[in-house]
C-alpha positions as CSV (number, residue, x, y, z in Angstrom):
1,M,-64.5,248.3,-183.7
2,P,-64.3,244.5,-182.8
3,Q,-63.1,243.7,-179.3
4,T,-60.3,241.5,-180.7
5,P,-59.2,243.3,-183.9
6,M,-56.6,241.6,-186.1
7,V,-53.1,242.9,-185.3
8,S,-50.5,242.9,-188.1
9,A,-46.9,243.1,-186.7
10,V,-44.2,244.3,-189.1
11,C,-40.6,243.1,-188.8
12,I,-37.9,244.2,-191.3
13,S,-35.1,241.6,-191.6
14,H,-31.8,241.3,-193.4
15,S,-29.4,238.4,-193.7
16,S,-26.8,239.3,-191.1
17,R,-29.4,239.2,-188.4
18,F,-31.0,235.8,-189.1
19,G,-30.4,234.6,-185.5
20,L,-32.3,237.6,-184.2
21,L,-35.1,237.0,-186.6
22,Q,-35.6,233.4,-185.4
23,R,-36.0,234.7,-181.8
24,A,-38.4,237.4,-183.0
25,I,-40.6,234.9,-184.7
26,L,-40.7,232.6,-181.6
27,N,-41.4,235.6,-179.4
28,F,-44.3,236.6,-181.7
29,L,-45.8,233.1,-181.5
30,D,-45.7,233.4,-177.7
31,Q,-48.1,236.4,-177.9
32,D,-51.3,235.5,-176.0
33,Y,-53.6,237.1,-178.5
34,P,-55.7,235.1,-181.0
35,A,-56.1,237.5,-184.0
36,K,-52.5,238.3,-185.1
37,E,-50.1,238.0,-188.0
38,L,-46.4,238.7,-188.4
39,L,-45.2,240.2,-191.6
40,V,-41.5,239.5,-192.1
41,V,-40.1,241.8,-194.8
42,T,-36.8,241.5,-196.6
43,G,-35.4,242.8,-199.9
44,E,-32.8,240.0,-200.2
45,I,-33.7,237.0,-202.3
46,G,-31.3,234.6,-200.7
47,H,-32.4,235.7,-197.2
48,A,-36.0,235.2,-198.2
49,E,-35.4,231.6,-199.2
50,R,-33.6,231.0,-195.9
51,I,-36.6,232.4,-194.0
52,R,-39.0,230.2,-196.0
53,A,-37.0,227.1,-195.0
54,Y,-37.1,228.2,-191.4
55,L,-40.8,228.7,-191.5
56,R,-41.2,225.1,-192.7
57,D,-39.5,223.8,-189.6
58,T,-42.1,221.5,-187.9
59,R,-40.6,222.4,-184.4
60,L,-42.3,225.8,-184.7
61,G,-45.7,224.2,-184.6
62,P,-48.9,224.9,-186.5
63,A,-49.1,228.5,-185.2
64,V,-46.3,229.4,-187.6
65,G,-49.1,229.9,-190.1
66,Q,-49.6,233.3,-188.5
67,V,-46.2,234.4,-190.0
68,R,-46.1,235.7,-193.6
69,L,-42.9,236.5,-195.6
70,L,-42.9,239.5,-197.9
71,H,-40.0,239.8,-200.4
72,L,-40.1,243.5,-201.4
73,N,-37.6,245.5,-203.5
74,F,-37.3,248.8,-201.6
75,R,-34.6,251.4,-201.1
76,Q,-36.3,253.5,-198.4
77,I,-38.0,252.3,-195.2
78,S,-40.9,254.5,-196.0
79,D,-41.5,252.7,-199.3
80,M,-41.3,249.3,-197.5
81,L,-44.0,250.3,-194.9
82,L,-46.4,251.6,-197.5
83,H,-46.2,248.4,-199.6
84,T,-46.4,246.2,-196.4
85,L,-49.5,248.0,-195.1
86,A,-51.2,247.4,-198.5
87,K,-50.7,243.6,-197.9
88,A,-51.5,243.5,-194.2
89,Y,-54.7,241.9,-193.0
90,G,-54.9,243.6,-189.7
91,A,-56.9,246.7,-188.6
92,V,-54.1,247.4,-186.1
93,I,-50.4,247.7,-187.0
94,A,-47.7,247.0,-184.4
95,A,-43.9,247.4,-184.6
96,W,-41.9,244.1,-184.1
97,D,-38.2,244.7,-184.5
98,D,-35.9,241.7,-184.5
99,D,-33.7,243.1,-181.7
100,T,-36.5,243.6,-179.3
101,L,-38.8,241.2,-177.3
102,S,-42.4,241.6,-176.1
103,H,-44.2,240.1,-173.1
104,P,-46.9,237.6,-174.1
105,D,-49.5,240.0,-172.9
106,R,-48.3,243.1,-174.8
107,F,-50.9,243.1,-177.6
108,K,-53.8,242.3,-175.2
109,I,-52.8,245.1,-172.8
110,Q,-51.7,247.7,-175.3
111,L,-54.9,247.4,-177.3
112,E,-56.7,248.7,-174.3
113,Y,-54.9,252.0,-174.8
114,T,-55.1,252.1,-178.6
115,T,-58.0,253.7,-180.5
116,P,-58.7,254.6,-184.1
117,K,-57.9,258.2,-183.2
118,E,-55.0,257.6,-180.9
119,A,-51.9,255.4,-181.3
120,S,-50.1,254.1,-178.3
121,V,-46.4,253.6,-177.3
122,L,-44.8,252.6,-174.1
123,G,-43.1,255.2,-171.9
124,E,-41.1,252.6,-169.9
125,S,-39.3,249.5,-171.0
126,L,-36.7,247.0,-170.1
127,Y,-33.2,247.3,-171.5
128,Y,-31.0,244.2,-171.7
129,Y,-27.2,243.7,-172.2
130,Y,-26.6,240.4,-173.8
131,D,-23.0,239.8,-172.7
132,T,-23.5,240.6,-169.0
133,D,-27.1,239.3,-168.6
134,E,-28.2,242.5,-166.9
135,V,-31.6,244.1,-167.3
136,F,-32.3,247.7,-166.6
137,V,-35.8,249.0,-166.0
138,T,-36.0,252.4,-167.6
139,S,-38.5,255.2,-167.8
140,Y,-37.9,257.6,-170.7
141,A,-40.3,260.4,-169.8
142,Q,-38.3,263.1,-171.5
143,P,-40.1,266.4,-171.5
144,A,-38.4,267.7,-174.7
145,G,-36.7,266.4,-177.8
146,R,-37.9,264.1,-180.6
147,A,-41.0,262.1,-180.0
148,S,-39.0,258.8,-180.2
149,D,-36.8,260.1,-177.3
150,R,-39.7,260.2,-175.0
151,C,-40.8,256.6,-175.3
152,A,-39.9,253.1,-176.5
153,S,-40.7,254.0,-180.2
154,S,-40.4,250.4,-181.3
155,S,-43.4,249.5,-179.2
156,L,-45.7,251.6,-181.4
157,M,-49.2,250.4,-182.2
158,F,-51.8,252.2,-184.3
159,Y,-55.0,251.6,-186.2
160,R,-54.2,251.6,-189.9
161,E,-57.2,253.9,-190.7
162,S,-55.4,256.6,-188.7
163,F,-52.2,256.3,-190.7
164,S,-52.0,259.2,-193.1
165,G,-48.6,258.3,-194.7
166,Y,-45.3,259.9,-194.2
167,N,-42.3,261.0,-196.3
168,A,-39.2,260.2,-194.2
169,N,-35.7,259.7,-195.4
170,N,-33.5,258.7,-192.5
171,Q,-32.2,255.6,-190.8
172,L,-34.4,255.6,-187.8
173,P,-36.6,252.5,-187.3
174,W,-39.9,252.8,-189.2
175,S,-41.8,253.1,-186.0
176,A,-39.8,256.2,-184.9
177,Q,-40.2,257.7,-188.3
178,V,-44.0,257.3,-188.1
179,L,-44.0,258.6,-184.5
180,E,-42.1,261.8,-185.6
181,T,-45.0,262.7,-188.0
182,M,-47.7,262.5,-185.2
183,T,-48.8,265.3,-183.0
184,H,-49.2,264.9,-179.2
185,E,-52.9,264.4,-179.6
186,E,-52.4,261.5,-182.0
187,Y,-50.6,259.1,-179.7
188,L,-50.6,258.1,-176.0
189,I,-47.5,257.3,-174.0
190,I,-48.5,254.4,-171.7
191,P,-46.9,254.8,-168.3
192,S,-45.9,252.1,-165.7
193,R,-45.8,249.1,-168.1
194,P,-42.0,248.5,-168.5
195,M,-42.2,244.7,-168.4
196,L,-44.3,244.6,-171.6
197,F,-41.3,245.5,-173.8
198,L,-37.6,244.8,-173.9
199,A,-34.9,246.4,-176.1
200,G,-31.4,244.8,-176.3
201,S,-27.8,245.8,-176.7
202,N,-24.6,243.8,-176.9
203,G,-22.6,247.0,-176.1
204,N,-19.0,246.1,-176.8
205,N,-17.7,242.8,-175.7
206,L,-14.2,244.2,-175.1
207,R,-15.5,246.5,-172.4
208,P,-15.9,245.4,-168.8
209,V,-19.1,244.8,-166.9
210,T,-18.6,248.1,-165.1
211,W,-18.9,250.0,-168.4
212,H,-22.3,248.3,-169.1
213,R,-23.6,249.1,-165.6
214,K,-22.6,252.7,-166.1
215,Q,-24.3,252.9,-169.5
216,G,-27.4,251.2,-168.1
217,S,-27.6,253.7,-165.2
218,M,-27.3,256.5,-167.8
219,L,-30.5,255.4,-169.5
220,P,-33.2,258.2,-169.3
221,A,-34.7,258.3,-165.8
222,T,-33.7,254.7,-165.0
223,W,-35.4,253.3,-161.9
224,K,-33.6,253.4,-158.6
225,A,-32.8,250.2,-156.7
226,D,-35.5,250.9,-154.1
227,Q,-38.1,251.2,-156.8
228,L,-37.1,247.9,-158.2
229,Q,-37.2,246.3,-154.8
230,K,-40.7,247.6,-154.1
231,K,-42.0,246.0,-157.4
232,S,-39.6,243.0,-157.4
233,E,-42.4,240.4,-157.3
234,S,-44.2,241.8,-160.4
235,I,-40.9,242.3,-162.2
236,E,-39.7,238.7,-161.5
237,Q,-43.0,237.2,-162.6
238,A,-42.9,239.2,-165.9
239,L,-39.3,238.3,-166.7
240,K,-40.1,234.6,-166.3
241,K,-42.5,234.9,-169.2
242,Y,-39.6,235.8,-171.5
243,S,-36.9,233.5,-173.0
244,W,-33.2,234.4,-172.7
245,P,-29.8,233.2,-173.7
246,T,-29.2,232.1,-170.0
247,A,-31.4,231.2,-167.1
248,K,-30.1,233.8,-164.7
249,L,-30.5,237.6,-164.9
250,D,-29.4,240.6,-162.8
251,V,-32.0,243.3,-162.7
252,C,-30.4,246.8,-162.2
253,G,-31.2,250.4,-161.5
254,K,-29.3,253.6,-161.0
255,D,-27.8,252.1,-157.8
256,G,-26.6,248.9,-159.4
257,V,-27.9,245.3,-159.1
258,A,-31.2,245.3,-157.2
259,M,-32.4,241.7,-157.6
260,E,-31.6,238.4,-159.3
261,V,-34.0,236.4,-161.3
262,T,-33.4,232.7,-161.9
263,G,-35.3,230.0,-163.7
264,V,-36.3,232.0,-166.7
265,P,-37.0,230.1,-169.9
266,V,-34.0,229.5,-172.2
267,W,-34.2,229.7,-176.0
268,P,-34.4,226.3,-177.8
269,S,-31.0,224.7,-178.5
270,W,-31.9,224.2,-182.1
271,L,-31.9,228.0,-182.9
272,E,-29.0,229.0,-185.1
273,S,-28.0,231.8,-182.8
274,V,-29.3,233.8,-179.8
275,E,-26.4,236.2,-179.8
276,P,-26.4,239.6,-181.5
277,P,-24.5,239.9,-184.8
278,E,-21.5,242.2,-185.2
279,D,-23.6,244.8,-187.0
280,W,-26.1,245.0,-184.1
281,E,-26.4,248.8,-184.3
282,L,-27.1,248.7,-188.0
283,R,-30.8,248.7,-188.8
284,I,-32.0,247.8,-192.3
285,P,-29.2,248.8,-194.6
286,N,-29.7,252.1,-196.4
287,A,-29.4,252.5,-200.2
288,E,-25.7,253.4,-200.0
289,Y,-24.9,250.4,-197.9
290,Q,-26.9,248.1,-200.2
291,D,-25.0,249.5,-203.2
292,L,-21.7,249.0,-201.4
293,K,-22.5,245.3,-200.6
294,F,-23.6,244.7,-204.1
295,K,-20.3,246.1,-205.5
296,E,-18.4,244.0,-203.1
297,H,-20.3,240.9,-204.2
298,Q,-19.7,241.7,-207.9
299,S,-16.0,242.2,-207.2
300,K,-15.7,238.9,-205.4
301,R,-17.5,237.1,-208.2
302,A,-15.2,238.7,-210.8
303,A,-12.1,237.7,-208.8
304,E,-13.4,234.1,-208.5
305,K,-14.0,233.9,-212.2
306,A,-10.6,235.3,-213.0
307,N,-8.9,232.7,-210.8
308,R,-10.8,229.7,-212.2
309,P,-8.5,227.3,-214.0
310,T,-8.9,227.3,-217.8
311,K,-9.7,224.0,-219.5
């Protein structure tokens, strides 16, 4: 295997999350790894045209050529992945959800743990609440339950030659669906690398900060404050490699706020949005949801036609 194999990252996108997709693309371009491509996949024609226009924005720089748009008609996530892998150039496939962020060194470091016979996934990650600017450092490390409950499944990376296909039919992210089909011998849970990967949540803006801290402290095996303090320097250095909606963060553990990080990079002001949409928890719409939205669109068009003045 080459020392720097091509990595094809796969990101599913739909129209209500365009602001998140813009961030995901910028975050991908920040990856400090030379042989990479990002495949942005959508089933919506209008959204595809919007993405194409964004990719032509000169402010993204020449590296945007590493991003490819795939407009695919699919009803199940499993169908999407099979068609996408057929078009991917990379020997290695990586998950790249629009509601997560990766440290610039993630590909470089994670590839050290990934082999043609063994996929890799992170057992620890960061967890960020948008509306309170709080980051929790969490370690899943669950001894039982689904494979995706024992790790940050959206950090999955595997060699395409080891992918034997799957027949899933649920609304889990595609990375979790793939992981569920693997045996323990087929993937490695990487320990002690939480700063490589960050998942996000807007929770509920109507709920107070205390609720978010409670929820954060309930994350599986979340680090205690003294653990954060011992590793505060490495955590602070890592967080300053990410971009954020604001330049100040509170880093928390089970015991509450343990440290404050300032001076982190902020997203460019020309981004359409850095805030999560209302349907944050909704992944790519399932077939029933798509049919419902199509019927709503048809009804709206019929009403507009009926209300047009006649000549």
